[in-house]
N, C-alpha and C positions, 0 to 999 in steps of 0.2 A: 838153108842159108848158104851152105857151101856151093850149091848148084845155082844159086841166084834166086831172088825173091822180090816180088813187087808189093804184096800185102798178105796179111795173115787173117784168116777167117776161122774162128773157134766157136764151137757149141759145146761148152763144158760147164762144170759147176764153178762155184765161187772160189773154191780153194785153188784149183788149177788156174783159174783166171788171174789170180794175183801173180803167179809166177810168170805167166805169159806177158802180163802187163809190164813187169820189170824188164824182161828181155826186149820187148818192143820199144819201150821208152829208151833203153840204152842203145839200141842199134838203129833207132829212127825208122822202124818198120811200121807202117799203118796196120793197126789191129782192129778188126771188126768183131766185137764180142757178142755172142748170142747166148744168153743165160739159159741153161737147161736144168729143170728140176728132176729129181730122182723119182722114177716110176709114177709120173703124173702128179706128184705132190705139189701143192701151191708153192710158188717161189717166195723166197725171203730176200731182202736186200743184201747185195754182196758187200756194199760199203767199200768199193775200190777207192784208194787214196789218190788224190790228184794234187801233188805238191806244187807243180808249176804248169800253167796252161801251155807254155811253149814247149815243155818237155813231155807233154801228154800226147801219146800217139794211139791211145785206145779209144775206140768209139763203141757205144752201147747200142747195138741194133734193136734189141727189144726195149720197149719203154720201161721206165722205172716201175718199181712195185708200188702200185697205188691201192693195194688192198686195205691199208689202214684208213685211207680217206673214204673209200667206198663203204666199208663196214660202218664207220662212224656216222656217215650220212644216212645210211639205211636204218640203223638202230635208232638214231635220233628221230627219223621220220615215223618209225613205229612206236616211239615213246616207251621203249623198254627201260625198265629200271633194275631188273634183276634177270640175269641169264647166266648160262654156263657155256664155255668154249671147249669143244672136243677137238683134239688134234692127234694125228697119227704119229707113229714113232719116227718117221722119216722127215717130219717137218721141224724146222728150226724155229722154236718158239720166239726167238729174238726178232723174228720178222714182224711181229705185231706188238712189239714193245711200245712203240709210239702210240698205238691205239689204246693199249692198257693204261698208259699214263693219262691220256685225255679223258677217258671215261671215269677214271678214278677222281680226276679233278671235278667232274660233273656230278659226283656222288652216286654213280651207278654201282650196283652190287654184282660183281663178276667173279665167277668161279672157273677154274681151269682143271681139265682132266685129260690125261693122255690115254689114248685108245691103244691097247696092246694088239699084237698081231693075232693072238688067240682071243677073239671077242667072246666066244661062248664061255670060256673059262672066266673071263673078267666079270660077265654078268652073273654067273653062278656064285662067284666069290661075294658079290654084293648081297645076294639073298642070304648067304650063309653068315655073313658078319654083321649085318644090320638088323636091328630090331624093327618091329612093325612101325613104331613112331618115326624112326630114322628113315625107314624106307618110304614112308608117306611124304616126309619132307623132301627126300630125294626125288620122288615123283613130281612134287610141286616145282622143284628146280628144273626138271626136264621139260616143263611146259614151254620154256623159251630157251633155245639153244642155237649155237653157231657151230657148224662143222667145217673145220679147216683140214681137209684130208683128200686123198686121191679118190676118184669115183668108185673104184672097186671096194676100197675099205668103207666108204660111205654106204654103199649098198648093203654090205654085210652087217654093218652096225645098225642101220635102220631096221633091217629084217629081225635082228635079235631083240631089240627093245620093243618092237611091236608085238612079237610073239609072246614075250614074257609080261605083257601088260604094264610095262613101265611107263608107257605113254598112252594117251587116249586121243580121241578125235579133236580135243580142244587144244592140242599142242601146236606150236608154231616154231618151225626150225628154218634156219638159214644155212645154205650150203654155198660156199664161195671157193671157186677154183677156175683158173683161166683155161684149163685143159678139158672142160666138160663139153662134150658134143651132144648132138640131138638124141642120139641113141641112149646116152647116159641119162639125159634129162627124163626121157620117157620111162626108163627103168626105175629111177629114183621116185618118180611120182607114183608109179604102180605099187611100189613096196611100202610107201609111207601112208600114214593117216594124219588127219588134221590139216593144217595149213603148211605149205612148203614154199620157200622162196629160194631161187637159184640165181647166183651172180656168176657170170662168166664173161670172158673177153670175146668180143665179136668184131667182125671186119665188114666194111661196107661192100655191098655187091651191086654192080651196075644194074639199073632197072631194065635196060635194053639187053635182051638175052644175047643178041648177036655181038655185042661188044664185050661180053664177059671174058672171053678168051683172048682178047687183044689188049696188050698193055703198051701203048705207043706203037713202035715198030716191031714189037715182039709178039709172037703168037704163042699162047700157053696151051699146053695139052688139055684136052677136054676132060680128062680124068681128074685134073686139078682145079680147073676153073668152075666146074659144075658143083654147086654146094650139095646137091642131092646124090651125087655119086658116092657109093660106099667107100671107095678109096680115099676120096677127099674128106669124108666124114671121120675116118679113122686116123688121118694124118695128124701128128702132133704139131702144135703151134710152132715149136722150135724149128721143125723142118720147113714150115712155110716161110719163116724168116730167113733160113739158109738159102732157099730158092730166090727170095727177093734180094738177098745180099749179093749173090752171084750176078744177078741182073744189074745191080748198082755198080759193081766193080767193072763189069763189061762196058757199061756206058762211060764210066770214068776213063778207062783205058782208051776207048774209042775217041773220047774228047781230047786226050793227051796227044794221040796220034794226029788228030786234026789240027791241033795247035802247034805241032812240031816241037813240043817241049818234052819229048820222051827221054827219059833217062834209062840208061842200060841197067839191067838187073844187077843188083849188088851181089858179089860173091863174098860173103862175110864169114868170119870165124871169131868165135868168142873164146877161143883157147889161147890165142896169142895175146901177149900183153899189149902189143902196140896196135891192136885191131881198132879201126876207126868206124864210126857209124856210117850209114848210107847217106850220101850227100843229097840224093834225090828224094829222100823220105818225106821231108816237109812239103815239097811241092806236090807229091802224090797225095798226101793226106789232105791238103787243102782242096785238091780237085775232087776227092771223094766227098768231102763235107759239103762242097758247093753243089754237088750233083744230087739228083733225086730220081726216084723211080716209083711208078704205080704198079704194084704187083699183087700177089695173093693176099698180102696183109694190108693192102691199101697204100697210102702214100708213105714211102720210106724216105726220110730225110733227117738231117741232124741239125740240132740247134747249136748255139754258141758254146754250150757246156758239153757238147759232144754226145748228147743223148737224143733219142727219138721221142718227140713229144706227142706223136699221133697214137692215141689209144682210146678205145671205146669199150665200155662195159654194158652188157645187156642184163636187165633184171627181169626174170621170169617168175611166175608165181601161180598158186592155186588158191581156191577158197577153202573154208572149213568144210569138212565132211568126213563121213566114215567110209564111203565107197572107195574101192581101189580103182586105179586107172582113171582118175579124174582128169579133166582137160586142163592144160596149162596155157597161160596167156602171157603176153608181154606186158609188164607193169610200167616199165620206164627204161631209161638209159642214162649213163653217166660218162662224162669226159672231164679232163682237168680244166678245160677252158670254161665251159658253160655249166658244169656241175650236173645236178640231177635234173632230168627232163621227164616229168611224169609225177603221178601222185601215188605214194606208197602208204597212205593212211590206213592203219589197221581198222577197217570198217567194223563197226559193231553190228550185231545181228539185227537190232531194232525190230521192225515188223516183218522181216523177211526170213521166215523159217518154213516157208512153204515146201512141202515134200519131205521134211524131216520127221522121222518116226522115232519117238523116245520110248524106252522101256521103263515102266514105272513099277516099283515094288511097294507094297502097302501091308498094313496090319489092320484087321477089322476092329473097329472101335467106334461105338455109337457116341455121338451122331456124326463123327468125322468121316468114317468110311463104313458103309453097310452094303450088303448084297441086295439089290433091288429085284433082280430077276435071275433065276438059275434054271434054264431050260436044258434038258439033256441033249447033248450034242452041239450046243451052241456056247459061245463064250459068255461068261457071267457078266452081268451088268451091275454097276456099282452106283451108289448114291451117297450123299452126305455133304457136310460142310466143306471138307477138304476137296472132295470131288468137284463141288461147285467152283471153288477157287481155281482148281486145275483147269476146268472147262473155260473159265473166264480168261485164263492165260492162253489156252489153246486157241480160242476164238480170236483173240487179239493178235497173237504172234503167228498163227497159221500152222502150227505143228500138229501132228497126230500122235497118239500114244497107245501103247499096249500095256495093260495093267495085270499084275498077278500078285498073289499073297505070298509073303515070306514063308519058306518051308516050315520053319519052327514056330511061326506065329508070335515072334518076339520082336521087340524094337531093337534089341542088340546091346550087348555088353562085352567088355574085353574078357578073353579067356586066359587060362593059365599060360598058354604058349604064346600069348601076345596077339592072337587073331581075334576077330570080332564075329559074333553070330548075329542072327536075326536080320532085320531090315538094313542096319548099318553094314553088316557083313556083306550083303549083296552089292552094296555100293563100293566097298573097299576092294572087292575082288572083281569089279568091273562087269558084274553080271546084270546090273541095272544102271540106268542113267539118272533116274530121279527116285527119291523115296518120299512118300507123303502119307501122313496119317496124323494121329494126335502125338506128333513127334516134337519133343521139347528140345530147345537149343541148350546144350551143356558143353562145358569146356572139354571134356573127354571126347565127346562125339565130334566136336569141331576140330580136334587134332587130326582126325582121319578122314573127315568129309567136309564139304563146304555147305553152308546154310545161306538161304536167302534172308532178307530182313523178316522180322516176325510179322505174321499176318493176323495174330490174335494173342492177347495177353494170357499168361498162365499163372495160376496160383494153386496152392494145395488146399483141398477141401476135405470134408468128412461127411460121409453118408450115414445117417442114423434112422432107425425105425421110429415113426411117429407113435407117441403114446396112445394106446387105445382109449377112446373116450368112454368113461364109465357113467352110467346113468345115476345121478345124484337125486334121489327122490325128495330129499329135503334141502334142495337148493334155496328154498325160501328162507331157510334158517342160516344160510351162509353169511349174510352181512354181519352177523354178530357171532362172536366166539361163544363156545359152550359155557365158559365161565361167566360171560356177560349175561347170557340167558338165565343162568342160575341166579345171578345177582338180581335180575329183574323180577324173576318169580318170587324170590325171597322178599324183595321190596314190596310186591303186591300183598303178600301175606302180612308183612309187618305193618304196612300202613292200614290195612283192614283191621288188624287187631287194635292198633292205636286209636282208630276212629271209634271202635266199639267201646274201648275203655274210657275215652273222653266223654262219650254219651252216657255211659253208666255212672261216671262220677258226677256229671252235671246233666241230668236228663233234659231234653228239649221240651218246650211247650208245643204240643200238637193241637191242631184244631179238632173240634168235635167232629167225629165221623171220618177222621183221616184213615187212609188205606195203608199207610206206611208204618212199619215198626222198626225198632232199632236193635234187632238181634244181631249176633255175631255173623250169622249167615248172610243177612241182608247187608251188613257192613262190607263183608268181603265181596259180595256181588256188585255193590255200588262202586267200590274201588276198581274192580276189574272192568266194569262197564265204562267208567270214565277213562281208563287207560286205553281201551280199544276204541275210544271216541264214539261210544254208542249212547252216552248220556244216561238219563234216569231221573226219577223224582228225588229232589234234594230234601231230606227230612231233617237236616242238621242246621240248627239256627244259632248255636252257641258260637262265640267268637273264636275259641280255641279250635273247634272243629273246622270252622271255615278257613282259618289260617293254615291248618293242616292240609285241607283239600286244595287250597290255592297253590301251596308249594307242590302238592302232588300233581296237579294239572299242568303246572309249568314243567315239571320233570317229565310227565307223559308226553307233552308237546315236543320237547327236545328229543326224546328217545324215538318217538314215532317218526319225526322228520328225518332224523339220521338214518333210521332203518329204511325209510322209503328211498332216500337218495342212494344209499349203498346197494339196495336191492336192484335199482335200475342199472347201476354200474355193473353189478355182478351178472346181470342177465344180458347185457349188450356188449361188454368188453371182455375179450379173451384174456385169461390169466395165464402167464407163462409158468407151466408146471415143471418142465424139464430143467434140470440144473446144468446141463451141458449146452452152452451157447457160444463157445469159442474153443480154439485149440488149446488155450490155457486151461479151460475147464476140463477138457478131455484129458490132458496130461496129468492133472492133479488127482483124478479119480482112478480107481482100480476095479470098480464093480463091473464095468462094461469093457471087455477086452477089445483091442483094435489092432489093425495091421494093414498091410498093403501088398502089392504084387512083389514077389521075391525078385531081387536083382533088377528092379526097375529104376527109372530115374528118380522117382519119389523115395524109394528105398535108399538109394545112394545119397540123396539130398539129406534125409533125416540122419543117416549114418555119419556123414561128414560133419554136420553141425552138432550132432550128439556127442561125437568123440573129439570134437575140437575143444581143447582146454581153455582157449581164449574166448569162447563163445559166452557172452554175458547172459543171454537168456537161458535159463535152466529148463525151459519147456522142451527143447529138443533132446536134452539128455534124458529126461523122464520118458519122453515118447520112445526113444531108442531102447531103453530098458524093457519096455513093454513089447515093442516090435521084435526085438532080438531074443525073445525067450526061446529056449531050446534051439539056439542058433538060427532063429527065424522060421523054424518049421511049425511052431505052435500056432501063431496068430497070423501068419502070412499065407497068401494063396498064389497059385501059379498064373491065373488069368483074372482079369478084372470082372468078368461075368460071374466067376465063382465067388468073388468077394461081395458082389451085389446080392446074389442069392443067399449068401450067409447072413447078410444083414436082415433080409426079409423074413427069414424063417428061424432066426436065432438071436441070441443076445450078443450082438457084435456091432462094431463101428468100423467102416471101411475108409481108409485114408487114400485118396487118389486125386486125379486132376479135377479141379472144381467144375470145369466146363462139362466134363463127362457126367459127373454126379448130378449137376443141375438138370441136364437133359433127362436123366433117368428119373429124377424126382418129378419133373413136370409131366412126363408121359406115363407114369405109373397108373394103371387103371384104378387101383384102390386108393391112390394118394396116401400110401403108407410110409413115405419117406420124407425127410427134410434134411437140409444141408447146412453146414456151417463152414467157415473158411476165413482166410486172410483177405483183406480188402486191398492189400498192396501186391501188385504183380511184379515179381522179381525176375521172371523169365518170360519166354514166349514160345509159341508154336511156329515152326519154320519148315520150309521145303528143303530136304537134304539132296545134295548133288555130289557127283564124284569130285574128288579133290582136284581143283584147278579147272572146273567146268567153265566153259565160256558163257553158259546160260545164267550164271549166278547174277550177274549185274543186270541183265535185261529182265530177268524174273523179278528181282528186287525193285527195279524201277516201276514195273507194271503193278506190283503189289502196292507201292506207295501211291500210285495214281488211283487205284481202287479205293484205298482208304481216304484219299483226299476228296474224291467226288461222291462219297457216300455209298458206293456200291457194296463195299464190304459190310457196312452196317445192315444193308438190306438182306444180305446173305445170312448174317447172324440172326436177325429177327425171324428168319424163316425157320430156323432150328431151335432158337431160344426165344419164343414169343414172350412179350411182356405180360400179357394177360392169359396165363395158362390156366388149365383146369385145376391145378393143385398149387397150394401155397408152399413155396420153397423153404421158407425160414421159420415157420411155425411148428412147434413140437406137438401141438394138438390140433384137432379140427376146429376151425374158426368159422363164424357166421359172417356173412357179408354185412356191411354197414346198413342199418335200417331194415334188416330182415325180420320177418315175423317170428315170434317166439313159438316154440313147439311145445307139445304136451309134456315132454321130459322136464322142461323147466318148471312146470307147475304140478308135477306128479305128487310132490310132498304135500301141497295144499289140499289136493283131493284126498290124499291119504289121511290127513288130519280130520277133514270133514267126515270121511267114512268111519274113522275111529270114534268120532263124537257121536255119529248116528248109532253105531253098534253099541257104544256104552250107554247111550240114553235108552235104547230098547232093552238092554239088560236091566237097567235100574227100574224101568217101567214094569218089567216082569217081576222083579223083586217086590215092588210096591203092591202090585196086584196080589201077589202071594201073601204078603204081610197083612193087607187089609182083609183078605178072606179069613186068615187065621184069627185076626183080632175080632172080626165080626161074629165068630162062633161063640164068643164069651160075652157079648152085649146083646141088649134087646134087638129084636128083629126090626127091620125097616118099617114093618107095619105099625110099630108103636111110635115111630118117629113122625109125629104129626105136627102140624102148624096150629097155633092157638092164637086167640085174640089178645092183644096187649092188655086190654082192660081186664079180661078174665085172668090173665097172668098176674097182674098186680093184686087182684082180689085173692087169688090163690096164695100168693106169698104172704099177704097180711093175715090171712086166716091161719096160716101155719105159725105166724109169730104171736098172735093174740089169743087164740082159742086154747092153747095148751099152756097152763101156768106151771106145770111141773118143770123141774130143772131140765134144761136142754141137754141133749146128748152131745158130747164134745167130739168134734171131728178134727182131723189133722189139717194143718194149714195148707196142705197140698191142694191143687185144683180139683174141683169136682165137676164132672160132666153129667148133666142131666138131659135126657132126651126130651124133646118137646112133647107136650101132652095134648091130646085132642080134647076140646071142650066137651064134646059129647061122650067121651069115654073116661071122664075123670073118675078116680076111685071115690068110694063113699067116705063119709066122715070117719067111720071106724077104721078104715084102712089108713087114712091120713094120720090118725093118732099114733100109728106105729112109727111115724117119722120123728126123730128126736130133734132137739133144739139146734137150729142153724145159726143162732146169733153169733157164735164164735167162729164161724167158718168164713172163708173168703169167697164170696159169691158176687159176680158182676154180671149184669145183664146188658146186652146191646141188641137193639132191635133194628132191623132193616125194614123201612116203611116204604111202600110203593108210592109212586108219584100221585096216585089217586087220592091218597089220604095225607097229603103234605100238611094240611091244617092240624091233624092230630100230632104229626111229628114236631111241628113248631110249638104246640102246646106243651108237649113233654119236655122239649129242650128248655122252654122258659121256666118250667118248674124246677128242672135240674139246676139251672143257673141261679135260681132264687135261694137255693140251699135249704129246701124243706127237710125237716127231720123225718127220718124213716122210722116211725114209731119210737120206741125207747132204745133202739139199737145204737150203740155208739159208733162214731166214725172209725173206720178201719180201712186199711189198704187191701185191696182185693187181689186175688191171685189171677194168674193167666187163665183164659178160657177160650173157647172156640166160637168164631162167628159162623153163622150159616149164610152161605152165599145164596144169591137169588135162585140158583139152580138146585139148591138143596144140599150142597156139599158143605164140608167143614174146613176151616183154616184157623191157624193160631192167631190170636189177637195180641197186640202189644200190651205191656203193663201200663196201667193208668189208675188214677185216684178218683173215686166217686164218693159223693156225699150220701148219707142215709136219706132216703126219700120215702116218706110215708105215702101210702096209697091215697089218692084222692080220685073219686069217680070223675070220669070225663063225660061230659054230655054226649049223649048218643047223637050221632050225626045222621042216623038213618042209613048207615052203610052196612051191608052184610059182610062184616069183616071176617066172620068165621069161615066164610066160603071163598076168601081171596087166596088163591094159590101162590101169589107172589110175595107173601109176607110170612116170615118165620122168625123164631126166637130160639136161642140156645142159652142154657144155664150151665 
């Protein structure tokens, strides 16, 4: 100032700019201020106060800080609702205060974190102080981030978070800095994964290469005007503005000289009290403001407010991907006048996943995932319901996958140190992209991984062994209880006895020559025959007996009808014999132990409900007491296959996923299983992905489409057919409706028949033996001859009339006399040895062949007329035996006969003595 000054050009920070502004305003020295950030850190607004426009001699060469407007526009275009802002230690966070206020008003969730100079130490501290749940939430926050830092710090930070698996390929980060050059852009893209968006300031370059180095009358060095030149690439933007500012002043001074309005340089001092400002300062300031220049930064000019309005921001970006060194392309541009030019919509994956290879972890579980082919030296091939769902997604979206089994063959559970094992652990540690199997969606798992929408409902089921069907040989007796059969048998005996007593008290009148008797044996036989509906001759004519038999027939009709109906039901309808038909039944019994896979989702589900004091249903508490015996080691297994084998070969019930158990029961070759379970599905099976995976939404959308168009049902019916070879829910083997009855159903009937045949043969043998023994004490069969009825009467009369001596008294018991042959009758002297028979009970009955019916009618007429039989009084005769036409004997019923004296019957000229079909017993 002491030597003389025309204008002041400064490229400093905001703090020093305030002091220079005060000096320039006081001395009226034109001040061209070029804001410079420390070490390439993004600029913050200086906030220079302008009290009066006439007293303001400071011009801002660099445009105002538009970072707040650009970021807000980009975030709004991407539709972010939750993100974190990282800034380095050199950045003044007050520079984005306006942006924070606006996003807060819009309801966005924004977090701030300062990046220390020692980035490695900062990341290590995060892992040491955060638990696994907190770290997973932090990973979820890192999916969307804005980096406000210098390029060197941004490169180091991205490298650290990628190497420590804090971010995955589904992340999307925005880096904003005016000082990022092409080399920095390529380096940032190479080190990052996921999607990257870079916002930087850009300057228009003339399309004509020959005109790039000429700015009006000024020629620029080729090292500066060529954007591909390394020197120009590494030049800071502040230096570019200094170059253009010098050009602007040179043009202004040249114009002053041309206008002959040059003012001498002021020799000013601020030490003297009476120092006055430069008188030509205002004129020089107006000349500079009205002038303009086209330089390295484009058009440099000033507005009414003393600022440079010409600024352009370029938005570069990459697509999602894992590969490093992806290509970067221009997405759009932004300026204060026209705003955003281009589309920054965060495109969804939709059907464009061609070329993406996903690493899939699984656990073998029938029928969800099974090994279909295992050839030595070749990758295993898998099949199952979950594999079919994954193939449907792959065919639609276009991705490929590599599948492997979890090392510990477990679904995953939290460990004591907070980490996870099994399938879920592979996803947590980023060793796999997708986890698929019979994996249920639980709150604990969803805290560490993401799940798609459920593709199949889940419920808890129980696998039990079907009761072995025993052969009931007496199934024909099943319709009635044993006590009822005993009552029926007793009723038969009682009614038979009552019928006999009623006939004994009031004997019925039987026709002459009737074949029926009223003995107790015959009464029993008749009652039994009428009960089994075989009928028989009815010898009972009294009213009391008929009323008794009428009531008995009605009783027999009802009993037989009920038996027939129940027998048909027993032979065609399966009766449920097992007492366990629900989870409630299982929990209430202790005869059959039951358990599940230790530390599985089912185990945790039962434990949480069983130990919850507010759970209303006591079923889970009872189940937990059984499952947790000996701390779970007694009734639980380590794998589901072990539980299935334990059910098949022991007294055990396995609690597991209902879908898995149904598949096992359907495909068991022996059909030895049946299942029970809940009908209400409280959870579902889902596909697990890394926390924050971009594939979750597109997978869920495609699963919903499969369910809506019925493709998911087709896949289900493939593995769970409706008409399987085994019945899932019956505890015993059942027959199909309308099936033929087998021999087992009628084995008891044949046994009864066989028992009757054996018993009859045994009785026949006893009768033969008895008859032989009895025959040794009676006359031989040679003496058992047939005689003529006329000669018989003559013989009886001769016995009664020829002997006048007192007859010998016989007992009133029945006397059996063998028939006597007329040619071998004993002599008179022999007959005299026979004593008096008038006091004995003797009855004669003669069977007369059809050839001599006339003789039979004559005899019957005489009997009916009541002839006196000599002088013998009437008496009741005792029982005797008939001779059957074939020569045998049988007992005849009791009946009353009148005494009949013998009257000779005219000879009919028949040789009756030689008729073999006629016989008489006495």
